C-alpha positions as CSV (number, residue, x, y, z in Angstrom):
1,I,88.2,143.0,99.4
2,Y,85.6,145.8,99.2
3,W,87.2,147.0,96.0
4,H,85.7,143.9,94.3
5,F,82.5,143.7,96.3
6,K,80.0,146.3,97.3
7,D,79.5,145.1,100.9
8,K,79.6,142.1,103.3
9,V,76.5,140.5,101.8
10,D,78.1,140.7,98.3
11,V,81.3,138.9,99.7
12,L,79.3,136.2,101.4
13,H,77.0,135.6,98.4
14,A,80.1,135.1,96.2
15,I,81.5,132.7,98.8
16,A,78.3,130.9,98.9
17,D,78.2,130.6,95.1
18,E,81.7,129.1,95.0
19,N,80.7,126.6,97.6
20,Y,77.2,125.6,97.0
21,L,77.0,125.8,93.1
22,P,79.3,122.9,92.3
23,N,77.1,120.6,94.4
24,E,73.9,122.0,92.9
25,E,75.3,121.6,89.4
26,L,76.2,117.9,90.1
27,L,72.6,117.3,91.3
28,E,71.3,119.1,88.3
29,H,73.3,117.0,86.0
30,M,72.2,113.8,87.7
31,S,68.5,114.7,87.7
32,G,68.7,115.2,84.0
33,Q,69.9,111.7,83.3
34,E,68.3,108.3,83.2
35,F,69.9,105.7,85.4
36,D,69.2,102.0,85.5
37,N,69.2,102.3,89.1
38,P,69.0,106.0,90.4
39,I,69.3,104.9,94.0
40,D,72.8,103.3,93.4
41,A,73.9,106.5,91.5
42,M,72.6,108.6,94.4
43,R,74.4,106.4,97.0
44,Q,77.8,106.9,95.2
45,I,77.4,110.6,94.4
46,S,76.2,111.6,97.9
47,K,79.2,109.7,99.5
48,E,81.6,111.4,97.1
49,R,80.1,114.9,97.7
50,M,79.8,114.5,101.4
51,D,83.4,113.2,101.7
52,E,84.6,116.2,99.7
53,I,82.8,118.7,101.9
54,M,84.1,117.0,105.0
55,W,87.8,116.7,103.9
56,N,88.3,119.7,101.8
57,R,89.6,122.2,104.4
58,D,88.7,125.3,102.4
59,R,85.2,124.1,101.8
60,R,84.7,123.0,105.3
61,R,86.0,126.3,106.7
62,V,83.6,128.3,104.4
63,F,80.6,126.0,105.1
64,I,81.2,126.6,108.9
65,I,81.4,130.3,108.4
66,L,78.3,130.5,106.2
67,T,76.2,128.2,108.4
68,Q,77.4,128.4,112.0
69,L,79.5,131.6,112.4
70,C,77.9,134.1,110.3
71,E,75.5,136.5,112.1
72,Y,72.6,137.1,109.8
73,V,71.6,140.8,110.3
74,S,69.5,143.3,108.5
75,G,70.4,143.5,104.8
76,M,71.3,139.8,104.5
77,E,68.0,138.7,103.5
78,P,69.2,137.8,99.9
79,L,71.7,135.4,101.4
80,I,69.2,133.7,103.6
81,E,66.8,133.5,100.5
82,R,69.6,131.9,98.5
83,H,70.2,129.4,101.2
84,E,66.5,128.5,101.2
85,T,66.3,128.3,97.4
86,C,69.3,126.0,97.5
87,K,67.7,123.6,99.8
88,E,64.5,123.7,97.7
89,R,66.4,123.0,94.6
90,M,68.1,120.1,96.3
91,Y,64.8,118.7,97.4
92,E,63.4,119.0,93.8
93,R,66.4,117.2,92.2
94,L,66.5,114.5,94.7
95,H,62.7,114.1,94.3
96,K,63.2,113.8,90.5
97,L,65.7,111.0,91.0
98,L,63.7,109.1,93.6
99,S,60.6,109.5,91.4
100,Q,62.6,107.9,88.5
101,A,63.6,105.1,90.9
102,H,59.8,104.7,91.9
103,K,58.8,104.5,88.3
104,K,61.5,101.8,87.5
105,G,60.4,99.7,90.6
106,K,63.8,100.4,92.3
107,L,62.3,102.2,95.3
108,A,61.0,99.9,98.0
109,P,57.2,99.7,98.4
110,M,57.2,101.2,101.8
111,W,58.5,104.5,100.4
112,K,56.9,107.2,98.4
113,P,59.1,109.6,96.5
114,D,58.0,112.5,98.6
115,T,58.9,110.9,102.0
116,A,62.1,109.3,100.7
117,T,63.2,112.6,99.4
118,Y,62.4,114.5,102.7
119,A,64.2,111.7,104.7
120,L,67.3,111.6,102.4
121,Q,67.6,115.4,102.3
122,H,67.5,115.7,106.0
123,L,69.8,112.8,106.6
124,I,72.4,114.5,104.3
125,L,72.0,117.8,105.8
126,G,72.0,116.5,109.3
127,F,75.3,114.6,108.7
128,V,76.9,117.7,107.1
129,F,75.9,120.0,109.9
130,E,76.8,117.6,112.7
131,E,80.2,117.0,111.2
132,M,80.9,120.7,111.0
133,E,80.6,120.9,114.7
134,Y,84.0,119.2,114.9
135,P,87.3,121.1,114.1
136,D,88.7,118.5,111.9
137,P,87.4,115.5,109.9
138,C,87.7,112.0,111.2
139,K,87.9,108.7,109.5
140,K,86.0,107.0,112.3
141,R,83.0,109.3,111.9
142,D,83.3,108.8,108.1
143,A,82.9,105.1,108.6
144,K,79.9,105.6,110.8
145,R,78.4,108.0,108.2
146,H,79.1,105.7,105.3
147,A,77.5,102.7,107.1
148,S,74.5,104.7,108.1
149,M,74.0,106.1,104.4
150,N,74.4,102.7,103.0
151,A,71.8,101.3,105.5
152,F,69.4,104.1,104.4
153,Y,70.0,103.5,100.7
154,D,69.5,99.7,101.3
155,A,66.2,100.6,103.0
156,L,65.2,102.6,100.0
157,S,66.0,100.0,97.5
158,A,63.4,97.5,96.2
């Protein structure tokens, strides 16, 4: 492996790029579009992406390694920064979509784009991190997650 990569950080960075970038690209693609109802689009896409992370054994394993098993030691600051930047970009893209929903009158009046974005991002991250504590995916947990996400999206919708 080290013939292709200069060190452990370089290997982990490449792994992170393989596993985070497709999701980031999807959010980037979505945030550059106009939707009649951005909340409905986000509902469908977030379900699909979360299911893929949960059920794709390779992605699941890599995600667990990067977020729960990897000891972040000196020299790994670039990887930590990349993880933080990824979360910031996720926030920005979700915020853009929820702002679009707000402007179209599709965001429920009790929500502001900032608070809706914060809640949605942490709901998604919480579900993903919680699921990764289990060795295998489970349809029963999926059903509960889907119902919870749908209830949240319903609460967001005007």
